[in-house]
C-alpha positions as CSV (number, residue, x, y, z in Angstrom):
1,M,0.0,0.0,0.0
2,Q,2.9,2.3,0.8
3,N,4.4,1.9,-2.6
4,R,1.0,2.8,-4.2
5,A,0.9,6.0,-2.1
6,E,4.4,6.9,-3.1
7,A,3.6,6.3,-6.8
8,L,0.6,8.7,-6.5
9,L,2.8,11.3,-4.7
10,Q,5.4,11.1,-7.4
11,A,2.7,11.8,-10.0
12,L,1.3,14.8,-8.1
13,P,3.7,17.5,-9.4
14,Y,3.2,16.3,-13.0
15,I,-0.6,16.4,-12.6
16,Q,-0.3,19.9,-11.3
17,K,2.2,20.9,-14.1
18,F,0.0,19.6,-17.0
19,H,-3.5,20.3,-15.6
20,G,-5.3,22.4,-18.1
21,K,-2.6,21.9,-20.7
22,T,-3.1,20.3,-24.2
23,I,-1.5,17.0,-25.0
24,V,-1.6,15.6,-28.5
25,I,-1.2,11.8,-28.7
26,K,-0.5,10.0,-32.0
27,L,-1.4,6.3,-32.1
28,G,0.6,4.5,-34.8
29,G,-1.2,2.2,-37.2
30,S,1.1,-0.6,-36.2
31,I,-0.5,-1.0,-32.8
32,M,-4.1,-0.9,-33.9
33,G,-4.4,-4.7,-34.1
34,N,-3.3,-5.3,-30.4
35,D,-6.5,-5.1,-28.4
36,A,-4.8,-5.5,-25.0
37,M,-2.3,-2.7,-25.8
38,L,-5.1,-0.4,-27.0
39,D,-7.2,-1.0,-24.0
40,S,-4.3,0.0,-21.7
41,L,-3.8,3.2,-23.8
42,F,-7.5,4.1,-23.7
43,Q,-7.5,3.8,-19.9
44,D,-4.5,6.1,-19.7
45,I,-6.1,8.7,-22.0
46,V,-9.3,8.7,-19.9
47,L,-7.3,9.1,-16.7
48,L,-5.2,11.9,-18.1
49,D,-8.4,13.6,-19.1
50,L,-9.8,13.2,-15.6
51,F,-6.6,14.8,-14.3
52,G,-7.6,17.9,-16.3
53,M,-5.3,17.4,-19.3
54,K,-6.8,18.3,-22.6
55,T,-6.1,15.2,-24.6
56,V,-6.4,15.1,-28.4
57,V,-5.8,11.8,-30.3
58,V,-4.5,11.5,-33.9
59,H,-4.3,8.0,-35.4
60,G,-2.8,6.2,-38.3
61,G,-4.0,2.9,-39.8
62,G,-1.4,1.9,-42.5
63,P,-1.4,-1.9,-41.9
64,E,-5.2,-2.2,-41.9
65,I,-5.5,0.0,-45.0
66,S,-3.0,-2.2,-46.8
67,E,-4.8,-5.3,-45.8
68,E,-8.1,-4.0,-47.0
69,M,-6.5,-3.0,-50.3
70,K,-5.2,-6.5,-50.8
71,K,-8.8,-7.9,-50.2
72,S,-10.0,-5.6,-52.9
73,G,-7.3,-6.8,-55.3
74,L,-5.2,-3.7,-55.1
75,K,-1.4,-3.8,-54.5
76,P,-0.2,-1.1,-52.0
77,K,2.5,1.1,-53.5
78,F,4.9,3.3,-51.5
79,V,7.5,5.8,-52.5
80,E,10.0,6.4,-49.7
81,G,7.4,5.6,-47.1
82,L,4.5,7.6,-48.7
83,R,1.5,5.6,-49.9
84,V,0.6,6.2,-53.5
85,T,-3.1,7.0,-53.3
86,D,-5.5,6.7,-56.3
87,E,-9.3,7.1,-56.2
88,E,-9.9,3.5,-55.2
89,T,-7.3,3.7,-52.4
90,M,-8.8,7.0,-51.2
91,E,-12.2,5.3,-50.9
92,I,-10.6,2.6,-48.7
93,L,-8.9,5.3,-46.6
94,H,-12.3,6.9,-45.9
95,E,-13.8,3.5,-45.0
96,Q,-11.0,2.3,-42.8
97,L,-9.3,5.5,-41.5
98,A,-12.2,7.9,-41.0
99,G,-14.7,5.0,-40.5
100,K,-13.7,1.7,-38.9
101,I,-10.4,2.6,-37.1
102,N,-11.7,6.0,-35.9
103,T,-14.9,4.4,-34.6
104,E,-13.0,1.7,-32.8
105,I,-10.8,4.2,-30.9
106,V,-13.9,6.3,-30.0
107,L,-15.7,3.2,-28.7
108,G,-12.6,2.1,-26.7
109,I,-12.2,5.5,-25.0
110,N,-15.9,5.8,-24.3
111,H,-16.0,2.3,-22.8
112,H,-13.6,3.4,-20.1
113,G,-15.7,6.5,-19.2
114,G,-14.2,9.0,-21.6
115,K,-16.2,11.2,-23.9
116,A,-14.5,10.7,-27.2
117,F,-15.7,12.4,-30.4
118,G,-14.5,11.1,-33.8
119,I,-13.8,13.5,-36.7
120,S,-11.5,13.7,-39.7
121,G,-9.5,16.6,-41.1
122,I,-12.2,17.4,-43.7
123,D,-14.8,18.1,-41.0
124,G,-15.2,21.9,-40.6
125,N,-12.3,22.4,-42.9
126,L,-10.1,21.4,-40.0
127,I,-7.1,20.5,-42.2
128,R,-6.7,22.6,-45.3
129,A,-4.2,20.8,-47.6
130,H,-2.7,20.9,-51.0
131,K,-1.4,18.1,-53.3
132,L,2.1,17.1,-52.4
133,V,4.6,17.7,-55.1
134,Y,7.1,14.9,-54.4
135,K,10.6,15.1,-55.8
136,T,13.3,12.4,-55.7
137,T,16.6,11.8,-57.2
138,T,17.2,8.8,-59.6
139,S,20.2,6.5,-59.4
140,K,21.8,8.6,-62.2
141,G,21.5,11.8,-60.1
142,K,18.6,13.3,-62.0
143,E,15.8,15.0,-60.0
144,V,12.3,13.9,-61.0
145,E,8.8,14.5,-59.8
146,V,6.7,11.5,-58.7
147,D,2.9,11.7,-58.8
148,L,1.7,10.1,-55.6
149,G,-2.0,10.7,-56.5
150,F,-4.3,12.0,-53.7
151,V,-1.5,12.6,-51.2
152,G,-1.3,16.0,-49.6
153,E,0.6,18.1,-47.1
154,V,-0.8,20.5,-44.5
155,E,-1.4,24.0,-45.6
156,K,-3.3,25.3,-42.6
157,I,-5.1,23.9,-39.5
158,D,-8.1,25.6,-38.2
159,P,-8.4,24.3,-34.6
160,T,-11.8,26.0,-33.9
161,I,-13.8,22.7,-34.0
162,L,-11.3,21.0,-31.8
163,N,-11.3,23.8,-29.3
164,N,-15.0,23.7,-29.1
165,L,-15.0,19.9,-28.5
166,I,-12.4,20.2,-25.8
167,K,-14.3,23.0,-24.1
168,S,-17.4,20.8,-24.0
169,G,-15.4,18.0,-22.3
170,C,-14.7,15.8,-25.3
171,I,-11.6,14.0,-26.3
172,P,-11.3,14.6,-30.1
173,V,-10.1,11.6,-32.1
174,L,-8.8,12.7,-35.5
175,A,-8.3,10.8,-38.8
176,P,-5.5,12.5,-40.8
177,I,-7.4,13.3,-44.1
178,G,-7.3,16.9,-45.4
179,V,-9.2,18.8,-48.0
180,D,-7.9,21.1,-50.8
181,M,-9.3,24.2,-52.3
182,E,-11.2,22.2,-55.0
183,G,-12.9,20.1,-52.4
184,H,-10.8,16.9,-53.0
185,S,-9.9,14.9,-49.9
186,L,-6.2,14.1,-49.5
187,N,-4.2,11.4,-47.6
188,I,-1.7,13.1,-45.2
189,N,1.0,11.5,-43.2
190,A,-0.3,11.1,-39.6
191,D,3.0,12.1,-37.9
192,T,3.0,15.4,-39.8
193,V,-0.6,16.0,-38.9
194,A,0.1,15.4,-35.2
195,A,3.0,17.9,-35.2
196,E,1.0,20.5,-37.1
197,L,-2.0,20.0,-34.8
198,A,0.2,20.3,-31.6
199,M,1.5,23.6,-32.9
200,A,-2.0,24.9,-33.8
201,L,-3.4,23.9,-30.4
202,K,-0.3,25.3,-28.6
203,A,0.1,21.9,-27.0
204,K,2.4,21.3,-24.0
205,K,3.3,17.9,-25.3
206,L,3.3,15.7,-28.4
207,I,3.5,12.0,-27.9
208,F,4.0,9.3,-30.6
209,I,2.9,5.8,-29.6
210,T,4.8,3.4,-31.9
211,D,6.0,-0.2,-32.0
212,V,9.5,0.7,-31.0
213,L,10.9,1.6,-27.6
214,G,12.2,5.0,-28.7
215,V,15.5,6.2,-30.2
216,L,18.1,3.5,-29.7
217,K,21.9,4.0,-30.2
218,N,21.9,0.4,-31.4
219,P,18.6,-0.7,-33.1
220,E,19.2,-4.3,-32.0
221,D,19.6,-3.5,-28.3
222,E,16.8,-2.0,-26.3
223,K,19.3,-1.3,-23.5
224,T,20.8,1.5,-25.6
225,L,17.6,3.6,-25.3
226,I,18.3,7.3,-25.3
227,S,15.9,8.6,-22.7
228,S,16.2,12.3,-23.5
229,M,17.9,14.6,-26.1
230,T,17.8,18.1,-27.3
231,V,17.0,19.3,-30.8
232,T,20.7,19.7,-31.7
233,E,21.5,16.3,-30.4
234,A,18.7,14.8,-32.4
235,K,19.8,16.5,-35.6
236,N,23.4,15.2,-35.0
237,L,22.1,11.6,-34.6
238,I,20.2,11.9,-37.9
239,H,23.3,13.2,-39.6
240,Q,25.4,10.4,-38.1
241,G,22.9,7.7,-39.2
242,V,22.0,6.6,-35.7
243,I,18.4,7.8,-36.2
244,K,17.3,6.2,-39.5
245,K,14.5,4.6,-41.6
246,G,11.1,4.9,-40.1
247,M,12.3,6.8,-37.0
248,I,13.4,9.8,-39.1
249,P,10.0,11.1,-39.9
250,K,8.9,10.8,-36.3
251,V,11.9,12.6,-35.0
252,E,11.6,15.3,-37.7
253,A,7.9,15.8,-36.7
254,C,9.1,16.2,-33.1
255,L,11.7,18.8,-34.1
256,K,9.1,20.7,-36.2
257,A,6.7,20.7,-33.2
258,I,9.4,22.0,-30.8
259,K,10.3,24.8,-33.3
260,G,6.6,25.6,-33.4
261,G,6.4,26.1,-29.6
262,V,5.6,22.6,-28.2
263,D,7.6,22.1,-25.0
264,G,8.3,18.4,-25.1
265,T,7.9,15.6,-27.6
266,H,8.1,11.9,-26.9
267,V,8.4,8.6,-28.8
268,L,7.1,5.6,-26.8
269,K,6.6,1.9,-27.4
270,G,2.9,1.1,-27.0
271,V,3.2,-2.5,-25.8
272,M,4.2,-1.6,-22.3
273,P,1.1,-1.4,-20.0
274,H,0.1,2.1,-19.1
275,V,3.1,3.6,-21.1
276,L,1.4,7.1,-21.2
277,L,1.1,7.3,-17.4
278,L,4.7,6.1,-16.9
279,E,6.1,8.7,-19.4
280,I,4.0,11.7,-18.3
281,L,3.6,11.2,-14.6
282,T,7.0,9.7,-13.4
283,D,10.4,11.2,-13.0
284,S,12.3,8.8,-15.4
285,G,9.8,8.1,-18.1
286,V,10.0,5.0,-20.3
287,G,10.7,6.3,-23.9
288,T,12.7,9.0,-25.6
289,M,11.9,12.7,-24.9
290,I,13.1,15.5,-27.2
291,T,13.2,19.0,-26.0
292,G,14.5,22.4,-27.1
293,D,18.2,23.1,-26.6
294,E,17.4,25.7,-23.9
295,N,16.0,22.8,-21.7
296,K,19.3,20.8,-21.7
297,G,20.2,19.6,-18.3
298,N,16.8,20.4,-16.6
299,A,14.4,18.5,-18.8
300,S,12.0,16.2,-16.9
301,H,9.3,13.9,-18.3
């Protein structure tokens, strides 16, 4: 019993620090199939909300979208991690991302006593986007444009609808689909949307829930976890090739958010029970935290 009391007392300063502050949580598509993991995360989200933190959830859904495409006889195509999105793929995105996956998250949070409200970026012109002009370099060194179809990048976020939902006591759950000036819906990278959203909402924290522990010095050894780093240190690790592959866009999204005014960003492995509570409400945390250079030496989770 004493240990439980001490754990609650350790959480007290963090509850006070983040009470009334906005926290954006991005749930990676890779964890959507793990019901036990999601259930633990939903409990954490509801508890953080009860502690007075304004939680907003952004979600991906890549694996489920790819699976549904295969069922429809479509072969998923990617260009350097970006999904090529034609009209048929866009229809599946609406069905899976804005429909099935979004609804499952809303149901899960509400099951634990939360008041989740599912929306997509096209609702209320929340995410205004434009078609992504993607350029790459061929093996011969020639720069070429690649048409990714209905893939977009964020032009502007209007957080009005989210602020209204938060004020009414809701936990918004957002599918990362945007709309362009012509009224076309566009598929947008969920990590990018989470970072842009955190900036637009003036969030205190941006948290990525993934299938990896965080940033590792050695990807094969979880004991080499880097628990905290500054923006400059993160950029150096990207340059040195320590941060690579799928971790690069997440870390770059963290750096963008910090530059846009977000205090702290985190990359966490979702399989650990109650990983959100451990990262936000304890001294040590359990993943990787990235902060601005000015916080070096006094950063706390």
